C-alpha positions as CSV (number, residue, x, y, z in Angstrom):
1,M,-14.7,-203.3,-82.2
2,I,-13.8,-200.5,-84.6
3,A,-10.2,-200.4,-83.5
4,L,-9.9,-204.2,-83.9
5,A,-11.4,-203.9,-87.5
6,F,-8.9,-201.2,-88.3
7,V,-5.9,-203.3,-87.1
8,A,-7.2,-206.3,-89.1
9,L,-7.6,-204.2,-92.2
10,A,-4.1,-202.7,-91.8
11,L,-2.6,-206.1,-91.2
12,S,-4.3,-207.7,-94.2
13,T,-3.2,-204.7,-96.4
14,G,0.4,-205.1,-95.3
15,L,0.4,-208.9,-95.9
16,I,-1.1,-208.4,-99.4
17,G,1.5,-205.8,-100.2
18,Y,4.3,-208.0,-98.9
19,A,3.1,-211.0,-100.9
20,M,2.9,-208.9,-104.2
21,R,6.3,-207.3,-103.9
22,D,8.0,-209.8,-106.2
23,G,5.1,-209.7,-108.7
24,I,5.4,-206.0,-109.5
25,N,7.6,-205.1,-112.5
26,Y,8.0,-201.5,-113.4
27,F,8.3,-200.5,-117.1
28,R,11.1,-198.1,-118.1
29,S,12.1,-196.7,-121.4
30,P,15.7,-196.7,-122.5
31,T,15.9,-192.9,-121.9
32,E,14.7,-193.4,-118.3
33,V,17.2,-196.2,-117.7
34,A,20.0,-194.1,-119.1
35,A,19.0,-191.1,-117.0
36,A,18.5,-193.0,-113.7
37,P,19.8,-196.5,-113.8
38,P,17.9,-198.8,-111.4
39,P,19.9,-201.0,-108.9
40,A,21.1,-204.4,-110.1
41,S,18.7,-206.1,-107.7
42,E,15.6,-204.6,-109.3
43,L,13.6,-206.7,-111.8
44,F,11.9,-204.4,-114.4
45,R,10.7,-204.2,-118.0
46,I,12.3,-202.2,-120.7
47,G,10.8,-201.6,-124.1
48,G,11.5,-199.9,-127.4
49,L,12.7,-200.7,-130.9
50,V,15.4,-203.2,-131.6
51,E,18.2,-200.9,-133.0
52,A,19.1,-201.8,-136.6
53,G,22.4,-203.5,-137.1
54,T,22.9,-204.4,-133.5
55,I,21.7,-208.1,-133.3
56,L,24.7,-210.3,-132.6
57,R,24.3,-214.0,-132.0
58,G,26.9,-215.5,-129.7
59,Q,27.7,-219.1,-128.8
60,G,24.6,-221.3,-128.1
61,D,21.5,-219.3,-127.4
62,V,23.2,-216.1,-126.4
63,V,22.0,-213.0,-128.3
64,S,22.9,-209.4,-127.8
65,F,21.4,-206.3,-129.3
66,R,20.5,-202.7,-128.4
67,V,17.0,-201.4,-127.6
68,T,16.2,-197.7,-128.3
69,D,13.4,-195.2,-128.0
70,G,15.2,-192.6,-130.1
71,G,16.5,-190.8,-127.1
72,A,18.8,-193.4,-125.7
73,S,20.1,-196.9,-126.5
74,I,20.6,-199.6,-124.0
75,P,22.6,-202.8,-124.6
76,V,20.7,-206.1,-124.0
77,T,21.8,-209.7,-123.6
78,Y,19.5,-212.6,-123.6
79,T,20.1,-216.4,-123.3
80,G,17.3,-218.4,-124.9
81,I,15.2,-218.7,-128.0
82,L,13.9,-215.4,-129.3
83,P,10.3,-215.1,-130.5
84,D,9.7,-215.7,-134.2
85,L,8.7,-212.1,-134.8
86,F,11.8,-210.6,-133.1
87,E,13.7,-208.5,-135.6
88,E,15.5,-205.2,-136.2
89,D,13.4,-202.0,-136.1
90,Q,10.5,-203.8,-134.5
91,G,9.0,-203.3,-131.0
92,M,10.0,-205.5,-128.1
93,V,9.6,-205.6,-124.3
94,G,12.2,-207.4,-122.2
95,Q,12.1,-208.3,-118.5
96,G,15.3,-208.5,-116.5
97,R,18.0,-206.5,-114.6
98,L,20.5,-203.8,-115.4
99,I,23.9,-205.1,-114.5
100,N,27.0,-203.0,-115.2
101,G,25.2,-200.9,-117.8
102,T,23.8,-203.9,-119.7
103,F,20.2,-205.1,-119.5
104,E,20.3,-208.8,-118.8
105,A,16.9,-210.1,-120.0
106,V,15.3,-213.2,-118.6
107,E,12.3,-212.8,-121.0
108,I,11.9,-211.2,-124.4
109,L,8.5,-210.4,-126.0
110,A,8.1,-209.2,-129.6
111,K,5.1,-207.6,-131.2
112,H,2.6,-210.2,-132.6
113,D,1.3,-208.5,-135.7
114,E,2.0,-205.5,-137.8
115,T,-0.1,-203.0,-135.8
116,Y,0.5,-204.1,-132.2
117,M,3.0,-202.5,-129.9
118,P,2.7,-202.4,-126.1
119,K,1.2,-199.1,-124.8
120,E,4.3,-198.3,-122.7
121,V,6.5,-198.7,-125.7
122,I,4.3,-196.4,-127.8
123,D,4.2,-193.8,-125.1
124,A,8.0,-193.9,-124.7
125,L,8.5,-193.6,-128.5
126,K,6.0,-190.7,-128.7
127,E,7.9,-188.8,-126.0
128,Q,11.0,-189.0,-128.1
129,G,9.1,-188.0,-131.3
130,V,10.0,-191.3,-133.0
131,Y,6.7,-193.1,-133.1
132,V,4.8,-193.3,-136.5
133,E,1.2,-194.3,-136.5
134,P,0.6,-197.5,-138.5
135,H,-1.5,-197.1,-141.6
136,D,-4.1,-199.5,-142.8
137,S,-3.1,-200.9,-146.2
138,V,-5.7,-200.6,-148.9
139,V,-5.8,-203.3,-151.6
140,T,-7.1,-202.2,-155.0
141,N,-7.8,-204.2,-158.1
């Protein structure tokens, strides 16, 4: 009875892991991607700051730019409509694949207010010594 329960548990764990394999996306900083590029078949997330002066709009909805964490800069291409808050020197997270040294994004997320940035992006920027804590603005009369 115990052996049967163990086999059933192992089988169910294996099936759950197999079912979730496509739903797991690892986060990498630009420095990690530059140091150890993942294979072109791997879907992952990259995040950092949109490097100033690098946003280029191509034909149609094609946009290219560079994402940086202060230690490395990775070229990114994206076909689609960018979020309204997407701009230079602002935080972003993209999901896609690294193909021939360029991150080809299928999704781009931008910060949604002046204080939010994904934890992974903050950690990557802190590692590079680039992150600056946001300050509360004080309104005086």
